[in-house]
C-alpha positions as CSV (number, residue, x, y, z in Angstrom):
1,M,137.0,13.5,109.2
2,E,140.3,12.2,107.9
3,N,143.4,14.3,108.0
4,D,143.9,15.9,104.5
5,D,147.6,15.7,105.0
6,A,147.6,12.0,105.4
7,S,148.3,9.6,102.6
8,P,148.7,5.8,102.3
9,E,152.1,4.3,103.1
10,A,153.6,1.4,101.2
11,D,153.9,-0.6,104.5
12,G,150.1,-0.3,105.1
13,G,150.2,2.5,107.6
14,T,149.7,6.3,107.2
15,I,152.2,9.0,106.7
16,V,152.0,12.7,106.2
17,D,152.3,14.5,102.9
18,P,155.6,14.5,101.0
19,R,156.7,17.9,102.3
20,R,156.4,16.8,105.9
21,L,158.0,13.5,105.1
22,H,160.9,15.3,103.5
23,E,161.3,17.5,106.5
24,A,161.2,14.4,108.8
25,A,164.0,12.8,106.7
26,R,166.1,16.0,107.1
27,V,165.6,15.8,110.9
28,A,166.5,12.2,111.1
29,E,169.6,12.7,108.8
30,A,170.7,15.6,111.1
31,L,170.3,13.6,114.3
32,V,172.4,10.7,113.0
33,F,175.0,12.9,111.4
34,A,175.5,14.9,114.5
35,S,176.0,11.9,116.8
36,S,179.4,10.3,117.5
37,G,177.7,6.9,117.8
38,P,174.7,5.0,116.7
39,V,171.4,6.7,117.4
40,S,168.5,4.6,118.7
41,G,165.3,4.4,116.6
42,A,163.3,5.5,119.7
43,Y,165.3,8.7,120.0
44,I,164.8,9.5,116.4
45,A,161.1,8.7,116.5
46,E,160.5,11.1,119.4
47,R,161.8,14.0,117.4
48,L,160.0,13.4,114.1
49,P,156.8,15.1,113.2
50,R,153.7,13.4,114.6
51,G,152.3,10.7,112.3
52,V,155.5,10.0,110.5
53,D,156.7,6.4,110.6
54,M,160.4,6.3,111.7
55,L,161.3,3.0,110.0
56,H,159.8,4.2,106.7
57,V,161.9,7.4,106.9
58,M,165.1,5.5,107.8
59,R,164.7,2.9,105.1
60,E,164.2,5.7,102.5
61,L,167.4,7.4,103.8
62,K,169.2,4.1,103.7
63,G,168.3,3.7,100.1
64,L,169.3,7.2,99.3
65,Y,172.8,6.7,100.7
66,A,173.3,3.2,99.4
67,G,175.5,4.2,96.4
68,R,177.4,7.0,98.1
69,G,180.7,7.1,99.9
70,V,178.9,7.2,103.2
71,N,176.2,4.6,104.0
72,L,173.4,4.7,106.5
73,V,173.5,1.4,108.4
74,Q,171.3,-0.1,111.0
75,V,173.0,-1.4,114.2
76,G,170.6,-3.4,116.3
77,D,167.8,-0.9,117.0
78,A,170.0,2.1,116.2
79,W,171.3,3.9,113.1
80,A,174.7,5.4,112.1
81,F,176.6,6.7,109.1
82,R,179.6,4.6,108.1
83,T,182.1,4.7,105.3
84,A,181.1,2.5,102.3
85,P,182.9,-0.8,102.8
86,D,184.6,-0.6,99.4
87,L,186.2,2.8,100.3
88,S,187.5,1.9,103.8
89,F,191.0,1.4,102.4
90,V,191.3,5.2,101.5
91,I,190.4,6.3,105.0
92,R,193.4,7.1,107.2
93,T,193.3,7.8,110.9
94,D,195.8,9.0,113.5
95,E,193.9,7.4,116.3
96,T,195.9,4.9,118.4
97,E,195.4,1.4,117.0
98,V,193.2,-0.8,119.2
99,R,195.2,-3.5,120.9
100,K,194.8,-6.8,119.1
101,L,192.9,-9.5,121.0
102,S,194.6,-12.6,122.2
103,R,193.6,-16.0,121.0
104,A,191.9,-16.6,124.3
105,A,189.9,-13.3,124.1
106,L,188.8,-14.1,120.5
107,E,187.6,-17.6,121.6
108,V,185.7,-16.1,124.5
109,L,184.2,-13.4,122.4
110,S,183.1,-15.9,119.8
111,I,181.5,-18.2,122.4
112,I,179.6,-15.2,124.0
113,A,178.4,-14.0,120.5
114,Y,177.0,-17.4,119.5
115,H,175.9,-18.8,122.8
116,Q,174.6,-15.8,124.7
117,P,173.2,-15.6,127.3
118,V,176.2,-17.6,128.7
119,T,177.8,-17.8,132.1
120,R,181.5,-18.0,132.8
121,A,181.3,-21.6,133.8
122,E,179.5,-22.4,130.5
123,I,182.3,-20.5,128.6
124,E,184.9,-22.6,130.3
125,D,183.0,-25.8,129.7
126,I,182.8,-25.0,125.9
127,R,186.5,-24.0,125.8
128,G,187.7,-26.9,128.0
129,V,190.0,-24.5,130.0
130,Q,189.5,-21.9,132.7
131,T,188.8,-18.3,131.6
132,S,190.8,-15.6,133.4
133,K,189.0,-12.5,134.7
134,G,191.4,-10.4,132.7
135,T,190.2,-11.9,129.4
136,L,186.6,-10.9,130.2
137,D,187.8,-7.5,131.5
138,V,189.5,-6.8,128.1
139,L,186.3,-7.6,126.2
140,M,184.2,-5.4,128.6
141,E,186.6,-2.5,128.4
142,A,186.3,-2.7,124.6
143,S,182.5,-2.4,125.2
144,W,181.9,-5.5,123.1
145,V,180.7,-7.6,126.0
146,R,178.3,-6.8,128.9
147,F,176.5,-8.4,131.8
148,R,173.1,-9.5,130.5
149,G,171.4,-10.9,133.5
150,R,171.5,-13.6,136.2
151,R,170.7,-17.2,135.7
152,R,168.0,-18.7,137.8
153,S,170.2,-21.4,139.2
154,P,172.2,-22.0,142.4
155,G,174.5,-19.1,143.0
156,R,172.6,-17.0,140.4
157,P,175.7,-16.7,138.1
158,V,175.9,-13.7,135.8
159,T,175.2,-14.1,132.1
160,F,177.2,-12.4,129.4
161,G,176.1,-11.1,126.0
162,T,177.4,-8.8,123.3
163,T,176.7,-5.1,122.9
164,R,175.6,-2.6,120.3
165,D,179.2,-1.6,120.0
166,F,180.1,-5.2,119.1
167,L,177.5,-5.1,116.2
168,D,178.8,-1.7,115.1
169,H,182.5,-2.7,115.1
170,F,181.9,-5.9,113.1
171,G,179.4,-4.3,110.7
172,L,176.4,-6.3,111.8
173,E,172.8,-5.1,111.8
174,E,171.7,-7.7,114.3
175,L,173.0,-10.9,115.9
176,R,171.3,-13.0,113.2
177,D,173.8,-11.6,110.8
178,L,176.6,-13.5,112.4
179,P,178.4,-15.8,110.0
180,G,176.6,-19.2,109.5
181,L,178.1,-22.7,109.2
182,D,179.0,-22.4,105.5
183,E,180.6,-19.0,105.9
184,L,182.7,-20.3,108.9
185,K,183.8,-23.3,106.9
186,G,184.7,-21.1,104.0
187,A,186.9,-18.9,106.2
188,G,188.7,-21.9,107.5
189,L,187.4,-21.3,111.0
190,L,185.8,-24.8,111.4
191,S,187.5,-28.1,111.0
192,G,186.4,-30.4,108.2
193,R,186.0,-33.1,110.8
194,I,183.1,-31.5,112.7
195,P,180.1,-33.8,113.4
196,S,177.5,-33.9,110.5
197,N,174.7,-32.8,112.9
198,F,176.6,-29.8,114.1
199,Q,174.6,-26.5,114.0
200,V,175.8,-23.0,114.6
201,P,173.9,-21.7,117.6
202,L,171.5,-18.8,117.0
203,P,171.7,-16.3,119.8
204,L,168.8,-14.5,121.3
205,G,168.1,-10.8,120.6
206,E,170.2,-8.2,122.4
207,D,167.5,-7.3,124.8
208,E,165.7,-10.6,124.8
209,L,166.0,-12.5,128.1
210,A,166.0,-16.3,128.3
211,E,163.3,-18.1,130.2
212,D,165.8,-18.9,133.0
213,E,167.4,-15.5,133.1
214,D,166.6,-12.4,135.3
215,P,167.5,-8.9,134.3
216,I,170.4,-7.1,136.0
217,T,169.3,-4.8,138.8
218,Q,171.0,-1.9,140.6
219,L,171.6,-4.2,143.5
220,D,173.3,-6.7,141.2
221,L,175.5,-4.0,139.8
222,E,176.5,-2.9,143.4
223,E,177.2,-6.6,144.3
224,L,179.4,-6.9,141.1
225,G,181.3,-3.7,142.1
226,L,180.0,-1.7,139.1
227,L,178.0,0.7,141.2
228,T,178.8,2.2,144.5
229,P,176.0,2.0,147.2
230,G,173.4,4.6,146.2
231,G,173.6,4.1,142.5
232,K,176.6,6.1,141.4
233,E,179.1,4.5,139.0
234,D,182.3,3.4,140.7
235,E,185.1,5.3,139.0
């Protein structure tokens, strides 16, 4: 016997009746509102009533907030409330201004964003100059860059990638939202003399490993000095 509370969903699945859907939306709204950072879809889904499709709920909420002063935005696989872009100028903050990135740091961040997963040697090959450890440290301290994995090549070099905080800071839902060739040209960030066959690289997904890439393990983190032996973070 079918559940009397179930009804067809626009996406082809099954959702509960409107009352339970409304309650699920209230739960999801509260979870995102109460969090200081983006909330993962998995975390939200675990707390919704059984049988309710999380994505359906979040898309409905996103539409509800579309014309308001606060928008519900997707950041990778997470969700967050953000000030509507056209109202950002009226928001004032007393927080300390984030230190501006140097030209070298901006170049490295751009290379990592578009070429990830990428090793330090590959970054230096693209830039044509050596990259100091301090430059990478600044980007990692800002939580915009992370260790992704290790390349299956001699020396097993570490690969770098961007983070969810990077997406959140630059207002991107996913890496595919990075500016394309025409946008970069329009912003004056690419020379008019670039080769005709030049294409802007399309990075892999945030959690998608390349064929020649292994995930970072606890032993790797200990070797890199990010964890003390035994698994505790090195303060």
